[in-house]
C-alpha positions in Angstrom: 31.0 -10.5 20.0 27.9 -10.3 22.2 28.0 -8.5 25.6 25.4 -9.2 28.2 24.6 -7.9 31.6 21.8 -7.3 34.1 21.0 -4.0 35.7 18.9 -3.9 38.9 16.9 -0.9 39.8 16.2 -0.6 43.6 13.3 1.5 44.8 15.6 2.9 47.5 18.9 3.0 45.8 19.4 5.3 42.8 22.8 4.2 41.3 22.8 1.4 38.7 25.2 -1.5 39.4 26.3 -4.1 36.9 26.2 -7.7 37.9 26.4 -11.1 36.2 23.9 -12.0 33.5 21.3 -13.6 35.6 17.7 -12.7 36.2 17.2 -12.7 39.9 14.4 -11.3 42.0 16.2 -10.7 45.3 15.8 -7.8 47.7 18.9 -5.7 48.5 19.9 -5.5 52.2 18.6 -2.4 53.7 19.8 -1.3 57.2 16.5 0.6 57.8 13.5 -1.6 58.8 11.2 -0.7 55.9 8.9 -2.8 53.9 10.7 -5.0 51.5 10.6 -4.2 47.8 11.6 -6.7 45.1 14.2 -5.6 42.6 13.1 -5.0 39.0 15.8 -6.4 36.6 16.6 -4.7 33.4 18.3 -7.1 31.1 20.6 -5.7 28.4 22.1 -7.5 25.4 23.8 -6.0 22.4 26.2 -6.9 19.7 29.1 -4.9 18.4 28.9 -4.7 14.7 31.4 -3.1 12.3 30.0 -0.3 10.2 29.8 -1.1 6.5 28.9 2.3 5.3 31.4 3.3 2.6 30.3 6.9 2.4 32.9 9.1 4.2 30.3 11.9 4.6 27.1 10.3 5.6 23.8 12.1 6.0 23.8 13.5 9.5 20.2 12.4 10.4 17.4 10.4 9.1 17.3 7.4 6.7 19.2 7.7 3.5 20.4 5.6 0.6 23.9 6.8 1.5 23.7 5.3 5.0 23.3 1.8 6.3 24.5 -1.4 4.7 24.3 -0.7 1.0 24.3 -3.7 -1.4 26.3 -3.4 -4.5 24.4 -1.6 -7.2 23.7 -4.2 -9.9 22.9 -2.9 -13.3 23.1 -3.8 -16.9 23.9 -1.0 -19.4 23.4 -1.5 -23.1 23.7 1.7 -25.1 21.0 3.9 -23.7 19.1 1.1 -21.9 19.7 0.8 -18.1 18.0 -1.9 -16.1 18.2 -1.8 -12.3 17.0 -4.4 -9.8 14.9 -3.2 -6.9 16.9 -5.2 -4.3 19.8 -2.9 -5.0 18.0 -0.2 -2.9 17.6 -2.3 0.2 19.3 -0.7 3.1 19.9 -2.2 6.6 20.4 0.0 9.6 21.5 -1.3 13.0 19.7 0.3 15.9 19.2 -0.2 19.6 15.8 -0.7 21.1 14.1 -1.2 24.4 12.0 -4.4 24.7 9.1 -3.6 26.9 5.8 -5.3 27.8 3.1 -4.2 25.4 0.9 -2.9 28.2 3.5 -0.2 29.0 4.4 0.5 25.4 2.1 3.5 24.8 3.0 5.2 28.1 6.7 4.7 27.6 6.5 6.0 24.1 5.1 9.3 25.3 7.6 9.6 28.1 10.6 8.8 25.8 9.4 10.6 22.7 12.6 12.8 22.4 14.9 9.7 22.6 13.0 7.5 20.1 13.6 7.1 16.4 11.9 9.9 14.6 12.3 8.9 10.9 9.7 9.7 8.3 7.3 6.8 7.5 8.9 4.6 10.2 7.0 3.9 13.5 9.2 3.9 16.6 7.2 1.0 17.9 7.8 -2.5 16.4 6.5 -5.9 17.2 8.9 -8.6 18.3 8.7 -11.3 15.5 7.1 -14.4 17.0 6.1 -12.7 20.3 2.7 -11.4 19.5 0.7 -14.0 21.4 -2.3 -12.7 23.4 -1.7 -12.9 27.2 -5.1 -14.4 27.7 -4.1 -17.4 25.7 -1.0 -18.1 27.7 -2.6 -21.0 29.5 -3.4 -22.7 26.2 0.0 -22.1 24.8 1.8 -23.3 27.9 0.1 -26.6 28.0 2.6 -29.5 27.5 6.1 -29.9 28.7 7.9 -27.8 26.1 4.9 -25.6 25.0 5.1 -26.9 21.5 2.0 -29.2 21.9 0.0 -26.3 23.3 0.9 -24.0 20.5 0.0 -26.7 17.9 -3.3 -27.3 19.6 -4.1 -23.6 19.6 -3.3 -23.3 15.9 -5.6 -26.4 15.1 -8.4 -24.9 17.0 -8.1 -21.5 15.4 -8.1 -22.9 11.8 -10.9 -25.5 12.5 -8.7 -28.6 12.3 -9.7 -29.7 15.8 -13.3 -30.8 15.1 -13.9 -34.5 15.8 -10.7 -35.3 17.6 -11.6 -34.1 21.1 -10.4 -30.5 21.1 -12.8 -27.7 21.6 -13.4 -25.4 18.6 -12.6 -21.7 18.8 -15.6 -19.5 19.7 -15.9 -18.1 16.2 -16.0 -21.5 14.6 -18.4 -22.7 17.3 -20.9 -19.9 16.5 -20.6 -20.6 12.8 -21.3 -24.3 13.4 -24.4 -23.3 15.4 -25.5 -20.9 12.6 -25.4 -23.8 10.1 -27.6 -26.0 12.3 -30.4 -23.4 12.8 -33.6 -23.9 11.0 -35.4 -21.2 9.1 -37.1 -19.9 12.2 -33.7 -19.7 14.0 -32.2 -17.7 11.2 -35.0 -15.2 11.4 -34.2 -14.7 15.1 -30.4 -14.6 14.5 -30.3 -13.4 11.0 -26.9 -11.7 11.4 -25.2 -14.4 13.4 -23.8 -16.3 10.4 -22.5 -13.2 8.8 -20.8 -11.8 11.9 -19.3 -15.2 12.9 -17.9 -16.1 9.5 -14.1 -15.5 9.3 -13.0 -13.3 6.3 -11.8 -15.2 3.3 -8.1 -15.3 2.7 -6.8 -14.1 -0.5 -4.2 -16.2 -2.2 -0.8 -14.5 -2.3 0.7 -14.0 -5.7 3.9 -15.7 -6.3 6.8 -13.2 -6.4 9.4 -13.6 -9.0 12.2 -12.0 -7.0 13.6 -14.0 -4.2 14.0 -10.9 -2.0 10.3 -10.3 -2.0 9.5 -13.9 -1.1 11.9 -13.9 1.9 11.1 -10.6 3.5 8.1 -8.8 2.1 5.2 -11.1 2.9 2.7 -8.5 4.2 0.6 -6.0 2.4 2.3 -2.7 1.7 5.3 -3.8 3.7 8.2 -1.4 3.0 10.2 -2.0 6.2 10.9 -4.8 8.7 12.4 -4.8 12.2 14.3 -7.8 13.4 16.1 -8.5 16.7 19.7 -9.5 16.1 20.0 -13.2 17.2 23.4 -14.8 17.8 24.3 -17.9 19.6 26.1 -17.0 22.8 27.9 -20.3 22.8 27.3 -21.0 26.4 23.5 -21.6 26.4 23.0 -18.8 28.8 19.7 -17.3 29.7 20.4 -14.3 27.4 20.9 -16.3 24.3 18.2 -15.7 21.7 15.9 -12.8 22.6 13.1 -14.1 20.4 12.2 -17.6 21.5 10.6 -20.0 19.1 9.0 -21.8 22.1 6.5 -20.1 24.3 6.2 -20.3 28.0 9.5 -18.9 29.1 9.5 -17.4 32.5 11.5 -14.4 31.3 8.7 -12.8 29.3 5.1 -13.3 30.0 2.7 -12.0 27.4 3.4 -9.9 24.3 6.2 -7.4 24.1 7.1 -4.5 21.9 10.3 -2.8 20.7 10.8 0.9 21.3 13.3 1.9 18.6 15.8 4.3 20.1 17.4 7.2 18.3 20.1 6.3 15.9 22.7 8.1 18.0 22.3 5.4 20.7 23.0 2.6 18.2 25.9 0.3 19.2 26.1 1.5 22.8 25.3 -0.1 26.1 23.2 0.7 29.1 25.9 3.0 30.3 25.7 5.1 27.2 22.0 5.8 27.6 21.0 9.3 28.9 20.0 9.7 32.5 16.5 10.7 31.3 15.8 7.2 29.9 17.2 5.5 33.1 15.0 7.7 35.3 11.9 6.8 33.4 12.6 3.1 33.5 13.4 3.3 37.3 10.1 5.1 37.8 8.1 2.3 36.1 10.2 -0.4 37.8 9.0 0.8 41.1 5.4 0.2 40.1 5.6 -3.6 39.6 7.6 -6.4 41.0 7.4 -8.4 37.8 8.2 -5.7 35.3 11.2 -6.4 33.0 12.9 -4.2 30.4 15.6 -5.2 27.9 18.1 -3.3 25.7 18.5 -5.1 22.4 20.2 -4.7 19.1 17.8 -4.5 16.2 18.1 -4.6 12.4 15.9 -2.2 10.5 15.6 -3.1 6.8 14.2 -0.5 4.4 13.1 -1.9 1.0 12.7 -0.3 -2.4 9.1 0.7 -1.7 10.1 2.8 1.2 12.2 5.3 -0.7 10.5 8.1 -2.5 11.1 8.9 -6.2 13.5 11.8 -5.7 15.6 9.8 -3.2 16.1 7.0 -5.7 16.8 9.3 -8.6 19.4 11.3 -6.6 21.4 8.1 -6.1 21.0 6.9 -9.7 21.7 10.0 -11.7 25.2 11.4 -11.9 26.4 14.3 -9.9 25.3 17.6 -11.3 22.2 16.3 -13.1 19.0 17.9 -11.9 16.5 15.4 -10.6 13.2 15.5 -12.5 10.7 15.9 -9.7 7.5 17.1 -11.5 5.3 15.7 -14.2 1.9 16.2 -15.6 -0.8 13.6 -14.9 -3.4 12.9 -17.6 -5.6 10.1 -16.4 -3.3 7.0 -16.0 -0.5 8.7 -18.0 2.5 10.5 -16.5 3.7 13.1 -19.0 7.4 14.0 -18.6 9.4 16.8 -20.2 12.9 15.4 -19.9 16.0 17.6 -20.6 18.7 16.5 -22.9 20.9 15.5 -19.9 18.2 13.1 -18.8 17.8 11.2 -22.1 20.5 8.6 -21.4 18.6 7.6 -18.3 15.1 8.1 -19.5 14.1 4.4 -19.2 15.3 4.2 -15.7 13.6 7.5 -14.7 10.4 6.2 -16.2 10.6 3.0 -14.3 11.0 4.8 -11.0 8.1 7.2 -11.8 5.9 4.2 -12.7 6.9 2.2 -9.5 6.4 5.1 -7.1 3.0 6.2 -8.5 1.2 2.9 -8.9 -1.6 2.1 -9.4 -2.7 5.6 -10.4 0.0 5.8 -13.1 0.2 3.0 -15.6 2.0 4.7 -18.5 5.0 7.0 -18.6 5.6 9.1 -21.7 8.1 11.8 -22.7 7.6 14.7 -25.1 10.3 14.4 -27.8 9.4 17.5 -29.8 7.7 20.8 -29.5 4.2 21.4 -30.8 4.6 22.6 -34.4 1.6 21.1 -36.2 -1.7 22.9 -36.6 -3.6 20.3 -34.6 -1.5 21.0 -31.5 -0.7 17.3 -31.0 2.5 16.3 -29.2 5.1 13.8 -30.3 5.2 11.4 -27.4 7.5 8.4 -26.6 6.2 5.7 -24.3 9.0 4.9 -21.8 7.3 2.5 -19.3 4.0 0.7 -18.7 1.4 -0.1 -21.2 1.3 1.6 -24.6 -2.2 2.9 -24.4 -2.5 6.7 -24.8 -6.3 6.6 -24.5 -7.3 7.6 -21.0 -10.2 9.1 -19.0 -9.7 12.4 -17.1 -12.0 13.7 -14.4 -12.1 17.5 -14.0 -14.6 19.4 -12.0 -16.7 16.3 -11.7 -16.9 15.8 -15.5 -15.3 12.8 -17.4 -13.3 13.4 -20.5 -11.9 10.7 -22.9 -8.6 11.7 -24.3 -6.2 10.2 -26.8 -2.9 12.0 -26.3 -1.6 10.6 -29.6 -4.2 12.6 -31.7 -5.5 15.4 -29.5 -4.1 18.1 -27.1 -4.8 18.1 -23.3 -3.2 20.2 -20.6 -4.2 19.4 -17.0 -2.2 22.3 -15.6 -4.9 24.7 -17.0 -7.6 23.2 -14.8 -7.4 26.1 -12.3 -7.6 28.6 -15.1 -10.6 26.9 -16.7 -12.3 26.9 -13.3 -11.6 30.7 -12.9 -13.3 31.4 -16.3 -16.3 29.2 -15.4 -16.8 31.1 -12.1 -17.5 34.2 -14.2 -20.2 32.6 -16.4 -23.9 32.8 -15.6 -27.1 31.0 -16.7 -27.9 33.7 -19.3 -24.5 33.4 -21.1 -24.0 31.9 -24.5 -20.4 30.8 -24.9 -18.4 30.4 -28.1 -15.2 28.3 -27.7 -13.2 28.9 -30.8 -10.4 26.4 -30.1 -12.2 23.9 -27.9 -10.1 20.7 -28.3 -11.9 17.8 -26.6 -14.1 20.2 -24.7 -12.6 20.7 -21.2 -14.0 24.2 -21.1 -17.0 23.9 -23.4 -18.5 20.8 -21.7 -17.9 22.3 -18.2 -19.5 25.5 -19.3 -22.5 23.7 -20.7 -23.5 22.7 -17.1 -23.7 26.4 -16.2 -24.6 28.5 -19.2 -27.6 28.6 -21.6 -25.8 27.3 -24.7 -22.3 26.5 -26.0 -20.9 26.7 -29.5 -17.6 24.6 -29.7 -15.2 24.4 -32.6 -11.9 22.9 -33.4 -9.8 22.3 -36.5 -8.6 18.8 -35.4 -11.2 16.2 -36.6 -10.0 13.8 -33.9 -10.6 16.4 -31.2 -14.1 17.1 -32.6 -14.8 13.3 -32.5 -13.8 13.2 -28.8 -15.7 16.4 -28.2 -18.9 14.8 -29.4 -18.2 11.6 -27.5 -17.6 13.5 -24.2 -20.7 15.6 -24.7 -22.8 12.3 -24.9 -20.8 10.8 -22.0 -21.7 13.7 -19.7 -25.3 13.9 -21.1 -24.8 17.5 -22.3 -25.1 17.0 -26.1 -28.4 19.0 -26.2 -26.6 22.2 -25.0 -23.5 22.0 -27.2 -23.2 22.5 -30.9 -20.0 21.2 -32.4 -18.1 22.5 -35.4 -15.0 21.4 -37.3 -13.7 24.6 -39.0 -10.8 27.0 -39.1 -11.0 29.5 -36.3 -11.3 32.6 -38.5 -13.9 31.0 -40.7 -15.8 29.8 -37.7 -16.0 33.3 -36.2 -17.2 34.9 -39.4 -19.8 32.1 -40.0 -21.2 32.4 -36.5 -21.8 36.2 -36.8 -23.0 36.0 -40.3 -25.9 33.9 -39.0 -28.4 34.7 -36.3 -26.5 32.5 -33.8 -23.8 35.1 -33.3 -26.2 37.7 -32.0 -26.7 35.8 -28.7 -23.1 35.1 -28.0 -21.9 36.8 -24.8 -18.6 35.1 -24.0 -15.9 34.1 -26.5 -12.9 32.0 -25.4 -9.8 31.8 -27.6 -7.3 29.5 -26.0 -4.6 29.0 -28.7 -1.7 30.8 -27.1 0.7 30.6 -30.0 -1.4 32.4 -32.5 -4.8 33.2 -31.1 -4.2 37.0 -31.3 -3.8 36.7 -35.1 -7.5 35.6 -35.3 -8.8 38.8 -33.8 -9.1 40.4 -37.2 -12.1 38.1 -37.8 -14.1 40.3 -35.4 -13.7 43.5 -37.5 -17.0 44.4 -39.1 -19.1 41.6 -37.7 -22.0 44.1 -37.5 -21.1 46.2 -40.5 -24.4 45.4 -42.2 -26.3 46.9 -39.4 -26.9 50.6 -38.6 -24.4 51.8 -36.0 -27.1 52.9 -33.6 -28.5 49.4 -33.5 -28.6 47.8 -30.1 -26.6 44.6 -30.0 -24.7 42.3 -27.7 -21.0 42.9 -27.7 -19.1 39.7 -26.6 -16.6 39.5 -23.8 -13.4 38.0 -25.4 -11.0 35.9 -23.3 -7.8 35.7 -25.3 -4.7 33.7 -24.4 -1.1 34.2 -25.5 2.6 33.8 -24.8 5.1 36.6 -24.3 8.8 36.6 -23.7 9.1 40.4 -23.4 10.5 42.1 -20.3 7.0 43.6 -19.8 4.7 40.8 -21.0 1.4 42.7 -20.3 2.4 45.7 -22.5 3.7 43.4 -25.2 0.5 41.4 -25.4 -1.6 44.5 -25.2 0.2 45.9 -28.2 -0.4 42.8 -30.3 -4.1 42.9 -29.5 -4.4 46.6 -30.6 -2.5 45.8 -33.8 -4.7 42.8 -34.6 -7.9 44.8 -34.0 -6.6 48.0 -35.7 -7.9 49.8 -32.7 -5.9 52.0 -30.3 -8.5 52.4 -27.5 -9.0 48.8 -26.2 -9.6 48.5 -22.4 -8.0 45.2 -21.6 -7.9 43.3 -18.2 -4.6 41.4 -18.2 -3.7 38.4 -16.1 -0.7 36.2 -15.9 -1.7 32.5 -16.0 1.6 30.7 -15.5 5.2 30.6 -16.3 5.6 28.0 -19.1 9.4 28.4 -19.5 12.2 30.7 -18.1 11.2 34.2 -19.1 8.1 33.0 -21.0 4.6 33.9 -19.6 1.2 32.7 -20.6 -1.3 35.5 -20.2 -5.1 35.9 -20.5 -6.5 39.2 -21.8 -10.2 39.8 -21.2 -11.9 42.7 -22.9 -15.3 43.6 -24.4 -15.1 43.9 -28.1 -15.0 47.6 -29.0 -18.1 48.9 -30.8 -15.9 50.6 -33.3 -14.3 47.3 -34.2 -17.7 45.4 -34.5 -19.2 48.1 -36.8 -15.9 48.8 -38.7 -16.0 49.1 -42.5 -13.6 46.4 -43.6 -13.5 47.8 -47.1 -11.4 50.6 -45.9 -8.9 48.3 -44.1 -5.6 48.2 -45.8 
């Protein structure tokens, strides 16, 4: 059922009175002989719609998948595979809006800010579909009896179809025609005319497979549409359709906009609007004799692209299941660590993660097992996207090629690596015992004098050499493929170890066990010999109640030295109660010159 009425605001009479649905511009009788003022009509039309929200406890404010008209969730479940269509997340909300001339839109938005829709990612100003004609072109559009001929003529002129049949070309096409007729001398004088006048090329739209996208989502990055509810009033009255297909009606002249009102005003009439809105409209009505406002019912449609990842997963996952909200990004790969309760829905979760992070994310993987092998490679399962695990990562302005199937990479340690780099100088010589593909070694090569990088994984060493060449730093890096303990002893057995000032040991599971390789590295020298003692940066895990004390004890036991001055730092919490720590200390002189023959 559609209800319609007209409200007239008098410049001398404050109360609003309801009359028949006609647009009249008549002055009210005034006993006082004052200058006459024309009435400014405010036309109101709205439709009473039954609520289709099945949720008995809807979200109190803001858009939600639990509100609005929710289509039936269509899914196909086959064992652990769950496929879901995107159109199942389309939601329709019925709102009220003020249709106003576009010239007054910005000022009214400021004045009515507290009463307008304030939903995230949704503008409270919407265009009226089909009513975005420029007022300056009204004379062209209104030509002809019904306006249709003028509209067609305008379209033909804009798109260049009017040449040769008597109609005048649009200014842009006319300038382009002139540019084509200029000789070489003319182009020298107007060398930018052809470039400026040429309309941009139109890109061919890709055919959408889903019918919903073809019908509604025709624009670029369109995740919401606003439509005016149009219903036939049966009587052919003047307040029938608010959006006219034909131009030239006397009711609206020029383009208009919709000011979406707050959702608490949806379904109400003019009498339900607050006095603040009425006062603002009355104030603007006094300024012009041809100013018209209209209260209309709108339909706001939010598509799948509007909803964020956590909003969709909250609806899909059963109650009580924690929504996975974080993942590690490695190039174009999203690395998930799903819990056991998430595994039945892993394909669906991966699809949502992929859709909501395109085009940056092209592959979604899940770690299916802990790191137990000596190469520190992870067992990954590809859940969505392409199956390529070879990607390029940019960190600190340096590019790294990584294959997650054969090497280890942790983007969450980028901040920690940057902290270490900030302590290096041009005089330093760095020894990276467990370098991997070189995130620290290659970055340090841009700062320090020289870098010795080693890793046991031959695939990591291959990518380490490749990344060194990729970043043009191969002359400052020496690459080794050895066991960590053997690498340390070999370096200090040669002359290369004498220049090392910084040693990085980032193998948290067992790096502390390799400290015994530093005992007696200078045992062949006299104890009073001047030598460079390296600063060691050791990483490790601890689940103890006092992780710093626990890690310090393990260092002292590995070095067989009680007096070790260690600077301890917590890097991050990798699991509940499990900390990753970094211990930085200068190798004690007593350890470097220790006699290993007496060690038991």
